[in-house]
Structure formats: structure tokens, C-alpha cells
Legacy VTK file of the C-alpha trace (Angstrom):
# vtk DataFile Version 3.0
C-alpha trace
ASCII
DATASET POLYDATA
POINTS 155 float
18.134 -27.750 25.747
19.140 -28.817 22.364
15.790 -29.604 20.202
16.077 -32.926 18.170
13.954 -33.565 15.398
13.444 -36.812 13.881
10.650 -39.032 12.509
8.332 -41.404 15.102
5.944 -44.473 13.700
5.783 -42.016 9.995
5.576 -38.698 12.238
7.531 -35.576 11.814
9.235 -34.979 15.938
10.617 -32.491 17.688
11.860 -32.504 21.406
14.108 -31.106 23.139
16.391 -33.326 24.960
20.329 -33.406 26.129
22.160 -34.439 22.798
24.146 -37.711 25.047
20.203 -39.111 26.487
19.797 -42.486 24.988
16.642 -42.536 22.623
14.905 -45.183 24.892
14.590 -42.386 27.762
13.404 -39.886 24.976
10.594 -41.907 23.494
9.204 -43.270 27.087
10.006 -40.394 29.182
9.426 -36.830 27.139
7.202 -38.869 23.952
5.078 -41.316 25.885
6.228 -44.260 23.663
5.786 -47.055 26.011
6.369 -49.720 23.557
10.595 -50.499 23.664
11.109 -51.473 27.455
14.464 -50.859 29.791
15.612 -54.208 30.604
20.407 -53.299 30.483
20.060 -50.074 29.248
23.486 -51.996 27.179
21.729 -53.425 24.237
22.866 -57.067 25.478
19.108 -58.235 26.855
16.933 -56.681 23.864
13.883 -55.389 25.395
13.927 -51.685 23.818
14.829 -53.250 20.101
13.376 -51.324 18.027
13.772 -49.962 14.376
16.112 -47.211 12.890
15.577 -46.569 8.774
14.212 -50.194 9.362
17.049 -51.776 10.820
16.702 -53.111 14.187
18.620 -51.506 16.776
18.063 -50.754 20.499
17.904 -47.649 21.709
18.490 -47.906 25.530
22.367 -47.760 23.253
21.952 -44.703 20.913
21.753 -40.785 21.810
18.882 -38.874 20.796
21.455 -36.648 19.016
22.251 -39.204 16.501
18.714 -39.930 15.416
18.528 -36.681 14.098
16.520 -36.625 10.498
16.096 -40.575 10.916
13.320 -42.761 11.001
13.084 -44.442 14.025
9.606 -47.221 14.413
8.680 -48.646 17.882
6.047 -51.656 18.350
3.400 -48.818 18.198
4.599 -48.120 14.695
4.099 -51.337 13.578
0.335 -52.004 12.965
-1.126 -50.160 9.302
-3.777 -48.309 11.735
-6.089 -51.136 13.081
-4.600 -53.765 10.651
-1.889 -55.859 12.230
1.569 -56.615 11.237
1.459 -60.186 9.783
4.172 -60.939 12.927
1.814 -59.701 15.586
-0.698 -61.671 14.534
1.081 -64.641 14.243
1.908 -63.752 18.028
-1.575 -63.707 19.198
-2.022 -67.262 17.480
0.142 -69.108 18.888
0.206 -67.583 22.520
3.300 -66.481 22.492
3.674 -63.989 25.000
3.528 -64.843 29.456
4.380 -61.770 31.097
4.555 -59.623 27.479
7.706 -57.357 28.829
10.095 -59.162 26.090
7.350 -59.190 23.755
7.527 -55.297 21.642
11.449 -56.493 21.372
11.308 -59.975 20.335
7.915 -58.915 17.404
10.730 -55.773 16.175
13.912 -58.660 16.336
11.392 -60.759 14.013
10.506 -57.677 11.669
13.843 -57.334 10.555
14.902 -61.297 10.342
11.815 -61.856 7.747
12.708 -58.355 5.987
16.312 -59.803 5.330
15.578 -63.713 5.204
11.801 -64.256 4.717
11.842 -68.357 4.766
13.746 -68.198 8.374
15.334 -71.674 8.790
15.543 -73.062 12.869
19.421 -71.732 13.130
18.620 -68.757 11.907
15.487 -67.960 15.102
18.249 -69.814 16.935
20.252 -66.780 16.156
17.482 -64.323 17.726
19.745 -62.863 21.179
16.528 -61.103 22.490
16.530 -62.631 26.274
12.853 -64.519 27.508
12.672 -65.097 30.968
9.688 -66.921 30.767
11.958 -69.180 27.864
8.959 -68.897 25.586
11.146 -69.467 22.165
9.197 -72.656 21.090
6.116 -70.874 20.176
8.449 -68.161 19.121
10.263 -69.652 16.513
6.276 -71.099 15.881
4.996 -67.643 15.326
7.942 -66.285 12.978
7.701 -69.223 10.694
3.926 -68.752 10.550
4.397 -65.577 10.055
6.784 -66.468 7.266
4.585 -68.615 5.658
1.425 -66.150 5.570
4.005 -64.052 3.388
5.542 -60.843 2.837
5.911 -60.175 6.985
8.895 -57.620 6.593
6.825 -54.679 5.835
LINES 1 156
155 0 1 2 3 4 5 6 7 8 9 10 11 12 13 14 15 16 17 18 19 20 21 22 23 24 25 26 27 28 29 30 31 32 33 34 35 36 37 38 39 40 41 42 43 44 45 46 47 48 49 50 51 52 53 54 55 56 57 58 59 60 61 62 63 64 65 66 67 68 69 70 71 72 73 74 75 76 77 78 79 80 81 82 83 84 85 86 87 88 89 90 91 92 93 94 95 96 97 98 99 100 101 102 103 104 105 106 107 108 109 110 111 112 113 114 115 116 117 118 119 120 121 122 123 124 125 126 127 128 129 130 131 132 133 134 135 136 137 138 139 140 141 142 143 144 145 146 147 148 149 150 151 152 153 154
């Protein structure tokens, strides 16, 4: 079985997996990283949203072979040790999560948005396509605005 090496949440990892195995399954089943969730398997629900070299992507649609030598960041790698990322802090302050299933992907998408657009408008936030079955969209909007107001949340 081929070996694949990439940086996961700041640490180099090597994993044996078929070249075409979706990265989501490598993360969850082989590396024990369970923040990215399986929802649809085709990148539509965005529950697995993570970052690849700093840009958001859906690991359910990317083969592990395409991540060789690249940087993958999941929700587990967002905080700086015990210090939560400003978006994570805002999520808690605004009591966004209900069931929590989509929240890791929502947070990772919000971080990417704030990197691109440090002071997003409602229209910018409404472009987020992550699906939340609980319908916490108003609190998601509030949390993104709070994180933006707090400063450089897109780190």
C-alpha cells in the first residue's frame, strides 16, 4: 500500500492508504481526526470543510495522493494550544452550536471568509454554503461579525 506524507495541523504525518482514498477517510479512520464530519461525500453539505494550504476545501472530495507535501488544517489545528481561535471564541459567545454536527465545517469556512474579507457584510456571509440542519444561521452571522470586530480573526 502506498505511503503518503503531508502536514496535518502543523505536524508531519505519513499514512499508508490507497492513492484514491478520500482524505476524509484517512483523517477519520487512519489518523483519528474526527472534527471533519461525513455528511454527503460529494462536497455539497460542507460538514467536512478543512483547509488545504490555507484555503478551504472538502476532504471528502480530495484523494490522499493529492495532499502529498501539503498543509492540511482541520478544526483540531485551529486553536493555538489552549487559546481558541477568535472565531471559535465568537461561536461560544454567541451560543451558535445546537447539535454541533456542522460546526467544525462552519467554523473553518468562517475563518477562510475572514482571511479573504476581514470585514464581511451580510451579503458576504450569506455566500457561505455550509448546511446547518438546526438552522442557526442568524447566530452564525452574529459570531462571524463578532470575530471580525475583534480583529484579525483570519489567522
